C-alpha positions in Angstrom: -37.2 -86.8 38.6 -38.5 -86.4 34.9 -36.9 -86.3 31.5 -38.2 -86.4 27.9 -37.5 -89.7 26.0 -38.6 -89.8 22.4 -42.2 -88.8 22.5 -42.6 -89.2 26.3 -42.1 -87.5 29.4 -40.9 -90.2 31.8 -40.7 -90.2 35.4 -38.0 -92.1 37.3 -36.1 -92.3 40.7 -32.5 -93.3 41.4 -31.2 -94.5 44.6 -28.3 -96.1 46.2 -24.8 -96.8 44.9 -23.0 -99.7 43.0 -23.9 -101.7 39.9 -27.2 -100.8 38.3 -30.4 -102.6 38.8 -33.7 -101.5 37.0 -37.0 -102.4 38.4 -40.0 -102.6 36.1 -43.6 -102.8 37.7 -46.8 -104.3 36.8 -49.8 -103.1 34.9 -51.9 -100.6 37.0 -49.1 -99.7 39.3 -46.3 -97.3 39.4 -42.7 -97.4 40.8 -43.9 -97.1 44.4 -44.9 -100.9 44.0 -41.0 -101.5 44.6 -41.1 -100.0 48.0 -40.4 -103.4 49.9 -37.4 -104.0 47.7 -35.9 -100.6 47.3 -34.2 -100.2 50.7 -32.5 -103.6 50.7 -31.2 -103.3 47.1 -30.1 -99.7 47.6 -27.6 -100.9 50.1 -25.7 -102.9 47.5 -26.9 -101.3 44.0 -27.7 -98.2 42.1 -31.6 -98.7 41.9 -33.5 -97.3 39.0 -37.3 -97.4 39.2 -39.5 -95.7 36.5 -43.0 -95.3 35.7 -44.0 -97.2 32.5 -45.8 -95.3 29.7 -49.3 -94.2 30.8 -48.6 -95.0 34.5 -47.8 -93.1 37.6 -46.4 -89.6 36.8 -45.1 -90.9 33.3 -47.1 -89.2 30.3 -50.0 -91.3 29.0 -50.1 -90.9 25.3 -52.5 -92.0 22.9 -52.6 -95.9 22.6 -52.4 -98.6 21.8 -49.0 -99.4 22.8 -46.6 -102.3 21.9 -44.2 -104.1 24.0 -41.4 -103.0 21.6 -42.4 -99.4 22.4 -42.4 -99.9 26.1 -38.9 -101.6 25.8 -37.7 -98.8 23.6 -39.0 -96.3 26.3 -36.7 -97.7 29.2 -33.9 -98.4 26.7 -33.8 -94.6 26.0 -33.9 -93.8 29.6 -31.0 -96.0 30.1 -29.0 -94.4 27.4 -30.0 -90.9 28.9 -28.7 -91.9 32.3 -25.5 -93.2 30.9 -26.2 -96.8 31.7 -24.4 -99.3 29.6 -25.2 -102.4 31.7 -27.9 -103.1 34.2 -29.4 -106.0 36.1 -33.3 -106.1 35.6 -36.1 -107.1 37.9 -39.5 -106.9 36.2 -42.9 -108.4 37.5 -45.8 -109.2 35.3 -45.9 -106.5 32.5 -42.3 -105.5 33.8 -41.5 -108.9 33.0 -42.7 -108.8 29.6 -40.9 -105.5 29.1 -37.7 -107.3 30.4 -38.0 -110.1 28.0 -38.5 -107.7 25.1 -35.5 -105.5 26.0 -33.5 -108.6 26.5 -34.2 -109.8 22.9 -33.8 -106.4 21.3 -30.8 -105.3 23.4 -29.0 -108.1 25.1 -25.9 -106.3 25.6 -27.7 -103.8 28.1 -28.6 -106.6 30.6 -26.4 -108.3 33.1 -28.6 -110.5 35.2 -32.3 -110.7 34.6 -35.3 -111.6 37.0 -38.6 -112.2 35.4 -41.3 -112.4 38.1 -44.8 -113.5 37.8 -44.9 -113.2 34.0 -45.5 -114.9 30.8 -43.8 -115.2 27.3 -47.1 -116.1 25.5 -50.8 -115.2 26.6 -53.5 -118.0 26.8 -55.6 -118.7 23.7 -58.3 -116.2 24.7 -55.8 -113.4 25.8 -56.8 -111.1 23.1 -60.4 -111.0 24.4 -59.5 -110.9 28.0 -57.3 -107.9 27.5 -59.7 -106.2 25.2 -62.6 -106.8 27.9 -60.6 -105.1 30.6 -59.6 -102.1 28.5 -63.1 -101.9 27.6 -64.1 -101.9 31.3 -61.6 -99.1 32.1 -62.9 -97.2 29.3 -66.5 -97.4 30.0 -66.6 -97.7 33.9 -63.2 -96.1 35.0 -60.4 -97.7 36.8 -62.4 -97.9 40.0 -64.3 -100.8 38.5 -61.0 -102.8 38.3 -59.8 -102.3 41.9 -61.5 -105.2 43.6 -61.2 -107.9 40.6 -57.6 -106.9 40.5 -56.6 -107.3 44.1 -58.4 -110.5 44.1 -56.0 -111.8 41.4 -53.0 -110.3 42.7 -53.1 -111.4 46.4 -54.3 -114.6 48.2 -57.5 -114.4 50.3 -55.6 -114.6 53.7 -53.2 -111.8 52.8 -56.1 -109.6 51.6 -58.0 -110.1 54.9 -54.8 -109.6 57.1 -53.4 -106.5 55.4 -56.3 -103.9 54.8 -53.6 -101.3 54.6 -51.6 -102.8 51.7 -55.0 -103.3 50.1 -55.8 -99.6 50.6 -52.3 -98.6 49.1 -52.3 -101.0 46.2 -56.0 -100.3 45.4 -55.4 -96.5 45.2 -52.4 -97.3 42.9 -54.7 -99.2 40.5 -57.6 -96.6 40.8 -55.1 -93.8 40.1 -53.7 -95.5 36.7 -54.7 -93.3 33.7 -57.4 -95.2 31.5 -55.5 -94.3 28.5 -52.3 -95.8 29.8 -54.0 -98.9 31.2 -55.8 -99.5 28.1 -52.7 -98.9 25.8 -50.8 -101.5 27.8 -53.5 -104.1 27.6 -53.1 -103.8 23.8 -49.4 -104.4 24.4 -50.0 -107.4 26.5 -52.4 -108.9 24.2 -49.7 -109.1 21.5 -47.1 -111.0 23.7 -45.0 -113.8 22.3 -41.5 -113.8 23.2 -40.9 -117.5 23.6 -38.9 -117.9 20.1 -36.6 -114.9 21.0 -35.6 -116.2 24.4 -33.9 -119.3 23.0 -31.3 -117.1 21.5 -30.4 -115.3 25.0 -27.5 -116.1 27.1 -27.4 -113.8 30.1 -28.2 -115.5 33.5 -31.8 -115.2 34.4 -34.1 -116.1 37.3 -37.8 -116.8 36.7 -39.9 -116.3 39.8 -43.5 -117.2 40.6 -45.9 -117.4 43.3 -47.3 -120.8 43.9 -50.8 -119.4 44.0 -50.6 -117.0 41.2 -53.6 -117.3 39.2 -53.0 -114.3 36.9 -49.9 -115.8 35.4 -49.8 -119.5 36.9 -46.6 -121.1 37.5 -46.7 -123.1 34.3 -46.3 -120.0 32.2 -43.3 -119.2 34.1 -42.1 -122.7 33.6 -42.5 -122.1 30.0 -40.3 -119.0 30.0 -37.7 -121.0 32.0 -37.8 -123.9 29.3 -37.2 -121.6 26.5 -34.5 -119.3 28.2 -31.2 -121.4 28.0 -29.7 -121.6 31.4 -32.3 -120.0 33.4 -33.1 -120.7 37.0 -36.6 -121.3 38.3 -38.0 -120.8 41.7 -41.6 -120.8 43.2 -42.3 -118.6 46.2 -44.7 -120.2 48.7 -48.1 -118.5 49.6 -48.0 -115.8 47.2 -50.3 -114.9 44.3 -49.4 -112.4 41.4 -47.7 -109.5 43.4 -45.2 -111.7 45.0 -42.9 -108.8 45.6 -45.4 -107.4 48.0 -47.0 -110.5 49.4 -43.9 -112.2 50.1 -41.5 -109.5 49.9 -38.6 -111.0 52.1 -38.6 -114.2 50.3 -38.6 -112.3 47.1 -35.9 -110.1 48.1 -33.7 -113.0 49.4 -34.1 -114.9 46.0 -33.1 -111.7 44.1 -30.3 -111.0 46.3 -28.9 -114.7 46.1 -29.1 -114.4 42.4 -27.4 -111.2 42.0 -24.7 -112.3 44.3 -23.9 -115.9 43.5 
């Protein structure tokens, strides 16, 4: 389904019944990234998946984008759908958006899962994201497929699951350059840590033990700044832990949502 929120035509899907849970995907993906989660979650929740600005079937507006803008997009979508409270599961960029939404609109969020994400980039983050945006702009998204897959998954998983690499690779390749570059600019400005200290809703910080894109130390930093948060490490998982260790990821989320 599509609706117009602010300046944006936004694509989303709703399945299941029960309390709301909103799923927010990574950079260079779309709502299909959550396929390993949606069936199990939909047995217990009304599941909202949406394509972030400039991704999937959501409009790619002119960049650069900001995390505030990306959080306001989904806040507007929630209001449009009449959602007053929702659980949240966000991975990588989706986790950054979740942190920003929690800081700006804490009344909207019930329980929050931040997976494979960070609250503050490395010292060279601005240059890293500028370089990736430049690669997309000059060489197209095809040039980013293999480097991204190598960051997102462990070597054994990539070797054993060529069909998953094909599916995720096509997701990366199909991401609009404008949307990718716009979100790179948003990520480069990330700094939520001070704001996390004021949050009180229950939160679970998840990370793969082999995540080189946002290493466990970055997730630990979120955990240390978010009062009362839980922290868990998934074994044999890199950055897209929701895909590489889908059942372990689902089990952790379900335990947290149903204490």
